[in-house]
All heavy atoms as an XYZ file, in Angstrom:
787
protein
N     -13.689    -20.601    -57.356
C     -13.135    -20.592    -58.688
C     -11.947    -21.562    -58.721
O     -11.188    -21.656    -57.764
C     -12.673    -19.190    -59.068
C     -12.056    -19.138    -60.451
S     -11.601    -17.484    -61.022
C     -10.339    -17.058    -59.885
N     -11.808    -22.258    -59.834
C     -10.681    -23.167    -60.038
C      -9.692    -22.521    -60.995
O     -10.075    -22.024    -62.053
C     -11.148    -24.514    -60.611
C     -12.047    -25.225    -59.597
C      -9.946    -25.391    -60.993
C     -12.647    -26.508    -60.111
N      -8.446    -22.542    -60.603
C      -7.355    -22.097    -61.476
C      -6.685    -23.353    -62.017
O      -6.389    -24.279    -61.265
C      -6.372    -21.222    -60.724
C      -7.009    -19.906    -60.284
C      -5.993    -18.994    -59.630
N      -6.639    -17.916    -58.927
C      -6.808    -16.686    -59.419
N      -6.367    -16.393    -60.616
N      -7.395    -15.759    -58.706
N      -6.454    -23.360    -63.323
C      -5.910    -24.512    -64.045
C      -4.619    -24.055    -64.707
O      -4.625    -23.112    -65.498
C      -6.951    -24.943    -65.089
C      -6.560    -26.047    -65.998
N      -6.384    -27.342    -65.573
C      -6.330    -26.059    -67.328
C      -6.080    -28.100    -66.610
N      -6.028    -27.341    -67.681
N      -3.491    -24.697    -64.354
C      -2.184    -24.318    -64.880
C      -1.530    -25.563    -65.462
O      -1.449    -26.597    -64.787
C      -1.280    -23.725    -63.780
C       0.040    -23.253    -64.362
C      -1.986    -22.598    -63.039
N      -1.072    -25.463    -66.709
C      -0.438    -26.602    -67.372
C       0.854    -26.127    -68.032
O       0.868    -25.091    -68.694
C      -1.356    -27.241    -68.436
C      -0.759    -28.543    -68.953
C      -2.763    -27.472    -67.896
N       1.918    -26.890    -67.823
C       3.216    -26.605    -68.436
C       3.509    -27.656    -69.498
O       3.223    -28.840    -69.292
C       4.324    -26.644    -67.377
C       4.183    -25.603    -66.314
C       3.594    -25.902    -65.103
C       4.651    -24.316    -66.536
C       3.464    -24.942    -64.116
C       4.520    -23.337    -65.550
C       3.926    -23.660    -64.346
N       4.102    -27.210    -70.593
C       4.458    -28.111    -71.690
C       5.883    -27.851    -72.147
O       6.340    -26.705    -72.134
C       3.565    -27.845    -72.916
C       2.127    -28.208    -72.727
C       1.235    -27.295    -72.204
C       1.653    -29.454    -73.096
C      -0.105    -27.614    -72.041
C       0.318    -29.783    -72.941
C      -0.565    -28.862    -72.420
N       6.549    -28.914    -72.575
C       7.814    -28.759    -73.297
C       7.686    -29.467    -74.630
O       6.992    -30.483    -74.764
C       9.018    -29.354    -72.538
O       8.802    -30.743    -72.324
C       9.262    -28.647    -71.224
N       8.376    -28.928    -75.608
C       8.419    -29.536    -76.933
C       9.456    -30.644    -76.943
O      10.528    -30.504    -76.365
C       8.775    -28.483    -77.981
N       9.134    -31.735    -77.607
C      10.104    -32.811    -77.776
C      11.236    -32.342    -78.685
O      12.391    -32.667    -78.475
C       9.400    -34.029    -78.378
C      10.257    -35.269    -78.456
C       9.474    -36.485    -78.896
N       8.477    -36.815    -77.874
C       7.219    -37.129    -78.149
N       6.787    -37.170    -79.391
N       6.378    -37.409    -77.189
N      10.882    -31.540    -79.698
C      11.854    -31.027    -80.668
C      11.594    -29.525    -80.834
O      10.461    -29.112    -81.084
C      11.674    -31.758    -81.997
C      12.753    -31.468    -83.008
O      13.224    -30.305    -83.083
O      13.137    -32.396    -83.740
N      12.621    -28.725    -80.725
C      12.478    -27.260    -80.811
C      11.819    -26.811    -82.112
O      11.125    -25.797    -82.131
C      13.837    -26.591    -80.649
N      11.978    -27.552    -83.169
C      11.378    -27.169    -84.460
C       9.850    -27.202    -84.426
O       9.191    -26.595    -85.269
C      11.912    -28.032    -85.601
C      11.397    -29.447    -85.608
C      11.866    -30.217    -86.839
C      11.421    -31.651    -86.844
N      10.015    -31.894    -86.633
N       9.276    -27.879    -83.434
C       7.822    -28.001    -83.338
C       7.178    -26.975    -82.411
O       5.969    -27.006    -82.196
C       7.450    -29.411    -82.858
C       7.827    -30.483    -83.855
O       7.675    -30.241    -85.068
O       8.274    -31.565    -83.414
N       7.963    -26.070    -81.865
C       7.412    -25.123    -80.885
C       6.276    -24.271    -81.442
O       5.274    -24.056    -80.748
C       8.521    -24.231    -80.328
C       9.395    -24.950    -79.326
C      10.396    -24.016    -78.700
N      11.246    -24.749    -77.764
C      12.513    -24.527    -77.613
N      13.126    -23.585    -78.303
N      13.211    -25.236    -76.743
N       6.394    -23.775    -82.659
C       5.320    -22.944    -83.215
C       4.040    -23.754    -83.399
O       2.943    -23.256    -83.135
C       5.748    -22.308    -84.542
C       6.770    -21.200    -84.358
O       6.886    -20.654    -83.238
O       7.462    -20.878    -85.344
N       4.161    -24.991    -83.841
C       2.990    -25.847    -84.026
C       2.326    -26.135    -82.678
O       1.095    -26.103    -82.561
C       3.377    -27.170    -84.713
O       4.005    -26.872    -85.960
C       2.167    -28.049    -84.963
N       3.135    -26.404    -81.658
C       2.585    -26.650    -80.328
C       1.886    -25.399    -79.807
O       0.758    -25.473    -79.309
C       3.687    -27.102    -79.348
C       4.199    -28.487    -79.743
C       3.168    -27.102    -77.904
C       5.445    -28.925    -78.995
N       2.515    -24.251    -79.942
C       1.893    -23.008    -79.492
C       0.545    -22.804    -80.193
O      -0.466    -22.505    -79.538
C       2.813    -21.813    -79.755
C       2.172    -20.519    -79.331
C       2.211    -20.110    -78.004
C       1.495    -19.723    -80.246
C       1.592    -18.939    -77.600
C       0.873    -18.559    -79.851
C       0.922    -18.165    -78.538
O       0.296    -17.008    -78.145
N       0.521    -22.973    -81.499
C      -0.733    -22.792    -82.243
C      -1.792    -23.797    -81.791
O      -2.971    -23.451    -81.678
C      -0.488    -22.925    -83.744
C       0.343    -21.790    -84.318
O       0.482    -20.736    -83.658
O       0.878    -21.959    -85.436
N      -1.371    -25.038    -81.509
C      -2.308    -26.055    -81.032
C      -2.860    -25.744    -79.661
O      -4.023    -26.032    -79.363
N      -2.043    -25.153    -78.809
C      -2.522    -24.739    -77.487
C      -3.388    -23.486    -77.575
O      -4.377    -23.351    -76.857
C      -1.338    -24.496    -76.549
C      -0.511    -25.726    -76.180
C       0.740    -25.311    -75.415
C      -1.332    -26.736    -75.401
N      -3.018    -22.571    -78.454
C      -3.733    -21.294    -78.569
C      -5.189    -21.471    -78.976
O      -6.034    -20.640    -78.617
C      -3.008    -20.369    -79.535
N      -5.517    -22.560    -79.675
C      -6.927    -22.754    -80.050
C      -7.805    -22.976    -78.822
O      -9.014    -22.764    -78.885
C      -7.120    -23.880    -81.088
C      -6.739    -25.231    -80.511
C      -6.377    -23.572    -82.362
C      -7.059    -26.400    -81.432
N      -7.204    -23.354    -77.700
C      -7.975    -23.517    -76.465
C      -8.634    -22.212    -76.034
O      -9.648    -22.228    -75.331
C      -7.074    -24.038    -75.339
C      -6.538    -25.453    -75.502
C      -5.481    -25.739    -74.455
C      -7.675    -26.471    -75.435
N      -8.077    -21.084    -76.440
C      -8.643    -19.787    -76.077
C     -10.027    -19.572    -76.691
O     -10.765    -18.698    -76.269
C      -7.684    -18.669    -76.466
C      -6.391    -18.711    -75.661
C      -5.347    -17.705    -76.106
O      -5.513    -17.066    -77.169
O      -4.342    -17.553    -75.379
N     -10.395    -20.405    -77.678
C     -11.714    -20.327    -78.314
C     -12.768    -21.142    -77.562
O     -13.954    -21.065    -77.871
C     -11.630    -20.834    -79.752
C     -10.681    -20.060    -80.633
C     -10.444    -20.773    -81.954
O     -11.285    -21.525    -82.435
N      -9.287    -20.548    -82.540
N     -12.335    -21.938    -76.588
C     -13.259    -22.784    -75.850
C     -14.129    -21.898    -74.948
O     -13.608    -21.159    -74.116
C     -12.452    -23.791    -75.010
C     -13.303    -24.867    -74.389
O     -14.360    -24.590    -73.839
N     -12.826    -26.091    -74.454
N     -15.459    -21.984    -75.091
C     -16.341    -21.054    -74.371
C     -16.528    -21.348    -72.881
O     -17.155    -20.554    -72.179
C     -17.676    -21.214    -75.106
C     -17.646    -22.627    -75.609
C     -16.201    -22.875    -75.981
N     -15.990    -22.435    -72.365
C     -16.270    -22.823    -70.984
C     -15.313    -22.234    -69.950
O     -15.540    -22.387    -68.756
C     -16.312    -24.346    -70.871
C     -17.403    -24.930    -71.692
N     -18.735    -24.833    -71.352
C     -17.368    -25.590    -72.875
C     -19.471    -25.407    -72.275
N     -18.669    -25.882    -73.208
N     -14.267    -21.578    -70.406
C     -13.331    -20.945    -69.470
C     -13.793    -19.528    -69.174
O     -14.230    -18.809    -70.060
C     -11.927    -20.911    -70.058
N     -13.690    -19.130    -67.929
C     -13.937    -17.734    -67.550
C     -12.827    -16.870    -68.153
O     -13.054    -15.779    -68.641
C     -13.931    -17.629    -66.037
C     -14.008    -16.208    -65.531
C     -13.649    -16.169    -64.075
N     -14.846    -16.108    -63.255
C     -14.812    -15.881    -61.952
N     -13.674    -15.770    -61.327
N     -15.916    -15.795    -61.275
N     -11.598    -17.410    -68.105
C     -10.416    -16.755    -68.677
C      -9.430    -17.850    -69.049
O      -9.274    -18.813    -68.293
C      -9.784    -15.812    -67.640
C      -8.504    -15.183    -68.101
C      -8.521    -14.072    -68.931
C      -7.283    -15.705    -67.730
C      -7.333    -13.499    -69.366
C      -6.089    -15.142    -68.151
C      -6.127    -14.030    -68.983
N      -8.797    -17.728    -70.200
C      -7.770    -18.696    -70.598
C      -6.718    -17.976    -71.421
O      -7.042    -17.162    -72.280
C      -8.364    -19.841    -71.419
C      -7.348    -20.977    -71.528
C      -7.830    -22.205    -70.822
C      -6.997    -21.256    -72.942
N      -5.468    -18.296    -71.104
C      -4.345    -17.645    -71.786
C      -3.241    -18.678    -72.010
O      -2.978    -19.519    -71.162
C      -3.836    -16.523    -70.906
C      -2.754    -15.685    -71.490
C      -2.429    -14.484    -70.617
O      -2.604    -14.554    -69.370
O      -1.993    -13.479    -71.175
N      -2.614    -18.590    -73.178
C      -1.479    -19.445    -73.516
C      -0.281    -18.539    -73.722
O      -0.381    -17.514    -74.395
C      -1.765    -20.255    -74.802
C      -0.547    -21.068    -75.210
C      -2.981    -21.156    -74.614
N       0.838    -18.905    -73.126
C       2.030    -18.082    -73.273
C       3.280    -18.913    -73.470
O       3.341    -20.080    -73.100
N       4.272    -18.279    -74.072
C       5.598    -18.882    -74.204
C       6.405    -18.480    -72.976
O       6.383    -17.318    -72.570
C       6.289    -18.369    -75.466
C       5.603    -18.794    -76.748
C       6.329    -18.178    -77.952
N       5.580    -18.366    -79.171
C       5.819    -19.331    -80.065
N       6.811    -20.172    -79.864
N       5.091    -19.442    -81.148
N       7.111    -19.423    -72.399
C       7.919    -19.147    -71.218
C       9.085    -18.242    -71.597
O       9.827    -18.526    -72.534
C       8.438    -20.460    -70.631
C       9.188    -20.273    -69.340
O       9.245    -19.183    -68.779
N       9.778    -21.345    -68.859
N       9.259    -17.161    -70.868
C      10.369    -16.241    -71.106
C      11.677    -16.780    -70.538
O      12.751    -16.258    -70.858
C      10.064    -14.876    -70.493
C       8.835    -14.171    -71.049
C       8.590    -12.875    -70.279
C       8.985    -13.902    -72.532
N      11.597    -17.798    -69.688
C      12.767    -18.469    -69.107
C      13.743    -17.487    -68.469
O      14.934    -17.517    -68.712
C      13.460    -19.332    -70.159
N      13.212    -16.605    -67.633
C      14.049    -15.599    -66.974
C      14.470    -15.992    -65.557
O      15.238    -15.279    -64.934
C      13.309    -14.249    -66.903
O      12.086    -14.444    -66.199
C      13.031    -13.707    -68.293
N      13.981    -17.120    -65.051
C      14.308    -17.549    -63.691
C      15.771    -17.998    -63.627
O      16.183    -18.877    -64.379
C      13.389    -18.702    -63.295
C      13.487    -19.054    -61.827
O      14.470    -18.653    -61.166
O      12.585    -19.737    -61.335
N      16.557    -17.420    -62.735
C      17.977    -17.768    -62.665
C      18.260    -19.095    -61.955
O      19.382    -19.592    -61.994
C      18.584    -16.605    -61.875
C      17.477    -16.153    -60.998
C      16.217    -16.338    -61.815
N      17.254    -19.669    -61.311
C      17.461    -20.929    -60.603
C      17.468    -22.066    -61.617
O      16.531    -22.213    -62.402
C      16.365    -21.146    -59.539
C      16.411    -20.015    -58.511
C      16.517    -22.510    -58.872
C      15.260    -20.017    -57.544
N      18.522    -22.880    -61.632
C      18.603    -23.958    -62.624
C      17.556    -25.036    -62.379
O      17.134    -25.265    -61.255
C      20.015    -24.524    -62.440
C      20.537    -23.967    -61.170
C      19.683    -22.813    -60.763
N      17.158    -25.677    -63.458
C      16.183    -26.764    -63.378
C      15.428    -26.883    -64.674
O      15.716    -26.186    -65.647
N      14.477    -27.793    -64.670
C      13.643    -27.994    -65.863
C      12.889    -26.709    -66.193
O      12.407    -26.009    -65.305
C      12.663    -29.129    -65.619
N      12.814    -26.402    -67.463
C      12.167    -25.169    -67.920
C      11.118    -25.518    -68.993
O      11.473    -26.032    -70.046
C      13.209    -24.183    -68.507
C      12.538    -22.927    -69.014
C      14.260    -23.848    -67.475
N       9.842    -25.244    -68.723
C       8.827    -25.515    -69.738
C       8.900    -24.490    -70.874
O       9.401    -23.380    -70.695
C       7.510    -25.386    -68.972
C       7.821    -24.454    -67.860
C       9.258    -24.693    -67.498
N       8.408    -24.894    -72.028
C       8.347    -23.988    -73.175
C       7.074    -23.149    -73.164
O       7.082    -22.004    -73.611
C       8.397    -24.792    -74.484
C       9.716    -25.506    -74.670
O      10.768    -24.860    -74.528
O       9.700    -26.725    -74.960
N       5.984    -23.732    -72.650
C       4.674    -23.078    -72.720
C       3.924    -23.222    -71.410
O       4.111    -24.190    -70.680
C       3.814    -23.698    -73.830
C       4.493    -23.755    -75.150
C       5.083    -24.922    -75.587
C       4.589    -22.626    -75.940
C       5.738    -24.976    -76.801
C       5.247    -22.670    -77.152
C       5.823    -23.850    -77.586
N       3.038    -22.259    -71.161
C       2.154    -22.292    -70.001
C       0.732    -22.032    -70.495
O       0.499    -21.103    -71.270
C       2.533    -21.202    -68.970
C       1.580    -21.237    -67.789
C       3.968    -21.362    -68.520
N      -0.185    -22.868    -70.039
C      -1.615    -22.629    -70.254
C      -2.186    -22.298    -68.883
O      -2.016    -23.046    -67.929
C      -2.320    -23.869    -70.844
C      -3.823    -23.624    -70.943
C      -1.741    -24.225    -72.199
N      -2.851    -21.144    -68.798
C      -3.443    -20.694    -67.539
C      -4.932    -20.444    -67.776
O      -5.301    -19.695    -68.686
C      -2.765    -19.411    -67.047
C      -3.482    -18.802    -65.875
C      -3.296    -19.327    -64.592
C      -4.377    -17.760    -66.043
C      -3.972    -18.793    -63.512
C      -5.061    -17.232    -64.968
C      -4.858    -17.741    -63.709
O      -5.540    -17.228    -62.642
N      -5.760    -21.076    -66.971
C      -7.199    -20.884    -67.125
C      -7.888    -20.694    -65.797
O      -7.408    -21.143    -64.752
N      -9.030    -20.010    -65.835
C      -9.881    -19.820    -64.665
C     -11.273    -20.331    -65.016
O     -11.814    -20.001    -66.078
C      -9.942    -18.344    -64.283
C      -8.606    -17.781    -63.854
C      -8.635    -16.293    -63.559
O      -9.686    -15.634    -63.770
O      -7.590    -15.772    -63.126
N     -11.836    -21.128    -64.082
C     -13.132    -21.761    -64.302
C     -14.014    -21.545    -63.087
O     -13.535    -21.571    -61.945
C     -12.938    -23.264    -64.554
C     -12.132    -23.535    -65.785
C     -10.750    -23.553    -65.725
C     -12.732    -23.713    -67.007
C      -9.972    -23.761    -66.857
C     -11.981    -23.922    -68.147
C     -10.603    -23.946    -68.075
N     -15.302    -21.335    -63.326
C     -16.250    -21.084    -62.239
C     -16.241    -22.214    -61.221
O     -16.289    -21.978    -60.022
C     -17.664    -20.904    -62.775
C     -17.872    -19.615    -63.549
C     -17.664    -18.373    -62.703
O     -17.986    -18.393    -61.497
O     -17.156    -17.380    -63.237
N     -16.190    -23.463    -61.709
C     -16.269    -24.625    -60.834
C     -15.806    -25.860    -61.596
O     -15.411    -25.760    -62.764
C     -17.702    -24.807    -60.310
C     -18.749    -24.775    -61.412
O     -18.438    -25.166    -62.568
O     -19.882    -24.362    -61.139
N     -15.879    -27.020    -60.940
C     -15.453    -28.258    -61.592
C     -16.288    -28.575    -62.818
O     -15.776    -29.120    -63.795
C     -15.521    -29.427    -60.608
C     -14.197    -29.713    -59.937
C     -14.247    -30.978    -59.120
O     -14.131    -32.073    -59.706
O     -14.396    -30.856    -57.896
N     -17.563    -28.259    -62.777
C     -18.433    -28.525    -63.920
C     -17.961    -27.749    -65.152
O     -17.970    -28.278    -66.266
C     -19.880    -28.173    -63.583
N     -17.555    -26.512    -64.960
C     -17.058    -25.707    -66.086
C     -15.744    -26.273    -66.612
O     -15.526    -26.329    -67.836
C     -16.878    -24.250    -65.665
N     -14.860    -26.709    -65.721
C     -13.600    -27.319    -66.158
C     -13.876    -28.620    -66.901
O     -13.260    -28.886    -67.952
C     -12.680    -27.557    -64.951
C     -11.311    -28.165    -65.250
C     -10.513    -27.333    -66.258
C     -10.519    -28.323    -63.955
N     -14.805    -29.420    -66.409
C     -15.177    -30.658    -67.105
C     -15.765    -30.369    -68.483
O     -15.465    -31.062    -69.452
C     -16.172    -31.464    -66.278
C     -15.562    -32.073    -65.026
O     -14.306    -32.129    -64.925
O     -16.335    -32.485    -64.132
N     -16.605    -29.338    -68.577
C     -17.196    -28.959    -69.866
C     -16.116    -28.483    -70.830
O     -16.163    -28.781    -72.035
C     -18.258    -27.876    -69.666
N     -15.125    -27.758    -70.319
C     -13.991    -27.311    -71.126
C     -13.268    -28.511    -71.728
O     -12.957    -28.545    -72.914
C     -13.048    -26.501    -70.224
C     -11.764    -26.078    -70.862
C     -11.700    -24.956    -71.673
C     -10.592    -26.790    -70.636
C     -10.508    -24.548    -72.250
C      -9.396    -26.400    -71.193
C      -9.350    -25.274    -72.011
N     -13.031    -29.525    -70.900
C     -12.302    -30.711    -71.357
C     -13.149    -31.592    -72.272
O     -12.598    -32.361    -73.067
C     -11.808    -31.517    -70.157
C     -10.722    -30.785    -69.381
C     -10.263    -31.574    -68.176
C      -9.163    -30.860    -67.429
N      -8.701    -31.601    -66.246
N     -14.455    -31.478    -72.202
C     -15.337    -32.269    -73.057
C     -15.601    -31.595    -74.406
O     -16.125    -32.227    -75.329
C     -16.665    -32.521    -72.345
N     -15.247    -30.329    -74.534
C     -15.515    -29.573    -75.760
C     -14.614    -30.064    -76.902
O     -13.458    -30.401    -76.675
C     -15.272    -28.082    -75.495
C     -15.839    -27.203    -76.550
N     -15.201    -26.972    -77.742
C     -17.003    -26.510    -76.605
C     -15.928    -26.168    -78.478
N     -17.033    -25.873    -77.805
N     -15.123    -30.104    -78.136
C     -14.322    -30.570    -79.280
C     -13.019    -29.782    -79.508
O     -12.041    -30.338    -80.004
C     -15.258    -30.410    -80.477
C     -16.630    -30.343    -79.908
C     -16.508    -29.812    -78.512
N     -12.984    -28.526    -79.120
C     -11.757    -27.734    -79.276
C     -10.639    -28.310    -78.401
O      -9.477    -28.327    -78.812
C     -12.010    -26.248    -78.936
C     -12.824    -25.596    -80.050
C     -10.706    -25.488    -78.699
C     -13.256    -24.175    -79.764
N     -10.989    -28.807    -77.231
C      -9.993    -29.406    -76.335
C      -9.373    -30.632    -77.001
O      -8.148    -30.792    -77.005
C     -10.661    -29.774    -75.009
C      -9.707    -30.266    -73.945
C      -8.946    -29.372    -73.203
C      -9.588    -31.619    -73.666
C      -8.079    -29.807    -72.215
C      -8.724    -32.069    -72.676
C      -7.973    -31.164    -71.955
O      -7.120    -31.608    -70.981
N     -10.204    -31.487    -77.587
C      -9.692    -32.679    -78.256
C      -8.854    -32.308    -79.481
O      -7.823    -32.934    -79.744
C     -10.828    -33.620    -78.664
C     -10.327    -34.930    -79.241
C      -9.471    -35.722    -78.271
O      -9.867    -35.943    -77.125
N      -8.284    -36.152    -78.703
N      -9.266    -31.278    -80.194
C      -8.481    -30.826    -81.349
C      -7.086    -30.390    -80.908
O      -6.080    -30.717    -81.562
C      -9.202    -29.673    -82.054
C      -8.505    -29.190    -83.297
C      -9.308    -28.101    -83.996
C      -8.560    -27.606    -85.226
N      -9.296    -26.545    -85.899
N      -7.002    -29.677    -79.802
C      -5.717    -29.253    -79.266
C      -4.861    -30.466    -78.894
O      -3.669    -30.521    -79.220
C      -5.921    -28.346    -78.049
O      -4.689    -27.996    -77.471
N      -5.457    -31.431    -78.228
C      -4.738    -32.655    -77.858
C      -4.183    -33.347    -79.098
O      -3.032    -33.799    -79.118
C      -5.657    -33.611    -77.066
C      -5.927    -33.064    -75.665
C      -5.053    -35.022    -76.989
C      -6.973    -33.835    -74.891
N      -5.002    -33.444    -80.132
C      -4.581    -34.133    -81.362
C      -3.359    -33.476    -81.993
O      -2.511    -34.156    -82.573
C      -5.732    -34.181    -82.363
C      -6.880    -35.073    -81.907
O      -6.679    -35.899    -80.980
O      -7.992    -34.938    -82.463
N      -3.265    -32.158    -81.879
C      -2.126    -31.427    -82.443
C      -0.903    -31.519    -81.532
O       0.207    -31.782    -81.984
C      -2.498    -29.941    -82.666
C      -3.581    -29.819    -83.740
C      -1.264    -29.111    -83.033
C      -4.248    -28.452    -83.802
N      -1.115    -31.301    -80.244
C      -0.002    -31.116    -79.309
C       0.593    -32.429    -78.794
O       1.822    -32.556    -78.719
C      -0.445    -30.226    -78.128
C       0.631    -30.139    -77.065
C      -0.828    -28.837    -78.635
N      -0.228    -33.382    -78.440
C       0.273    -34.592    -77.777
C       1.408    -35.293    -78.528
O       2.402    -35.688    -77.908
C      -0.865    -35.571    -77.514
C      -0.371    -36.804    -76.737
C      -1.481    -37.744    -76.392
N      -2.204    -37.242    -75.237
C      -3.405    -37.679    -74.884
N      -4.017    -38.604    -75.582
N      -4.000    -37.172    -73.816
N       1.325    -35.453    -79.845
C       2.419    -36.157    -80.536
C       3.751    -35.383    -80.545
O       4.793    -35.971    -80.810
C       1.913    -36.328    -81.973
C       0.476    -35.997    -81.960
C       0.216    -35.152    -80.749
N       3.704    -34.081    -80.249
C       4.900    -33.233    -80.356
C       5.488    -32.842    -79.009
O       6.615    -32.353    -78.958
C       4.545    -31.959    -81.136
C       3.949    -32.172    -82.520
C       3.558    -30.827    -83.129
C       4.909    -32.929    -83.412
N       4.760    -33.051    -77.946
C       5.214    -32.596    -76.633
C       6.020    -33.670    -75.934
O       5.919    -34.845    -76.232
C       4.042    -32.181    -75.775
C       3.167    -33.352    -75.339
C       2.368    -33.005    -74.124
N       1.338    -33.963    -73.824
C       1.527    -35.076    -73.122
N       2.718    -35.401    -72.694
N       0.512    -35.883    -72.872
N       6.786    -33.198    -74.965
C       7.507    -34.109    -74.085
C       6.821    -34.031    -72.719
O       5.927    -34.792    -72.434
C       8.982    -33.694    -74.024
C       9.850    -34.699    -73.311
O       9.424    -35.855    -73.156
O      10.965    -34.339    -72.914
N       7.167    -33.041    -71.931
C       6.576    -32.857    -70.614
C       5.194    -32.225    -70.706
O       4.961    -31.328    -71.520
C       7.472    -31.928    -69.775
C       6.890    -31.428    -68.458
C       7.028    -32.504    -67.393
C       7.565    -30.153    -68.032
N       4.286    -32.714    -69.875
C       3.015    -32.037    -69.613
C       2.785    -32.174    -68.120
O       2.685    -33.278    -67.599
C       1.859    -32.665    -70.371
C       0.528    -31.978    -70.037
C      -0.662    -32.768    -70.548
N      -1.904    -32.120    -70.196
C      -2.564    -32.274    -69.056
N      -2.083    -33.062    -68.113
N      -3.697    -31.649    -68.825
N       2.727    -31.046    -67.447
C       2.500    -31.051    -66.003
C       1.331    -30.121    -65.707
O       1.331    -28.966    -66.129
C       3.750    -30.578    -65.258
C       3.619    -30.691    -63.754
S       5.107    -30.182    -62.890
C       6.225    -31.463    -63.383
N       0.342    -30.634    -65.000
C      -0.896    -29.893    -64.771
C      -1.190    -29.770    -63.287
O      -0.885    -30.675    -62.504
C      -2.044    -30.637    -65.459
O      -3.280    -30.025    -65.198
N      -1.788    -28.645    -62.907
C      -2.254    -28.450    -61.532
C      -3.549    -27.648    -61.556
O      -3.689    -26.713    -62.340
C      -1.203    -27.718    -60.707
N      -4.478    -28.057    -60.712
C      -5.735    -27.336    -60.523
C      -5.841    -27.014    -59.040
O      -5.566    -27.864    -58.195
C      -6.926    -28.203    -60.934
C      -6.883    -28.606    -62.390
O      -6.632    -27.728    -63.234
O      -7.087    -29.789    -62.696
N      -6.237    -25.766    -58.746
C      -6.402    -25.423    -57.336
C      -7.536    -24.436    -57.165
O      -7.885    -23.696    -58.081
C      -5.086    -24.879    -56.733
C      -4.582    -23.592    -57.338
C      -4.866    -22.373    -56.746
C      -3.823    -23.606    -58.497
C      -4.386    -21.194    -57.286
C      -3.335    -22.425    -59.053
C      -3.626    -21.222    -58.456
N      -8.125    -24.462    -55.975
C      -9.193    -23.535    -55.651
C      -8.577    -22.185    -55.318
O      -7.577    -22.096    -54.608
C     -10.008    -24.045    -54.466
C     -10.836    -25.294    -54.723
C     -11.485    -25.773    -53.434
C     -11.871    -25.056    -55.796
N      -9.209    -21.163    -55.801
C      -8.696    -19.806    -55.622
C      -9.461    -19.095    -54.506
O     -10.629    -19.356    -54.256
C      -8.866    -19.039    -56.930
O      -8.541    -17.697    -56.768
N      -8.772    -18.152    -53.878
C      -9.427    -17.295    -52.905
C      -9.847    -18.009    -51.644
O      -9.173    -18.903    -51.150
N     -10.999    -17.645    -51.124
C     -11.485    -18.177    -49.848
C     -11.816    -19.657    -49.936
O     -11.905    -20.340    -48.929
C     -12.693    -17.382    -49.388
C     -12.346    -15.951    -49.062
C     -13.566    -15.177    -48.652
C     -13.152    -13.731    -48.398
N     -14.260    -12.864    -48.184
N     -12.041    -20.160    -51.171
C     -12.357    -21.580    -51.343
C     -11.106    -22.443    -51.193
O     -11.201    -23.632    -50.997
C     -12.963    -21.835    -52.729
C     -14.284    -21.134    -52.917
O     -14.986    -20.930    -51.909
O     -14.624    -20.789    -54.055
N      -9.878    -21.833    -51.353
C      -8.642    -22.587    -51.348
C      -8.218    -22.918    -49.982
O      -7.527    -23.782    -49.613
């Protein structure tokens, strides 16, 4: 299984709700085994860069992740979020015994 984690920050705080809504539509994409979008609670006491949002997804394999990214909902999310975001940091890793 592949775990997909993406962090986002808003370029302008006034756009946070729009970015969240644009990311949340990803939850409608049928190719994820599980997908969740959340707002960062920013409770970590260690200073440093703090993302506004986290997208967490689980995919059966690379083919499922590729299908997720090829789906029109993914492009719709990009069209909404990309012009408003600053940071986007992504990581994919194999879970469990495959990792």
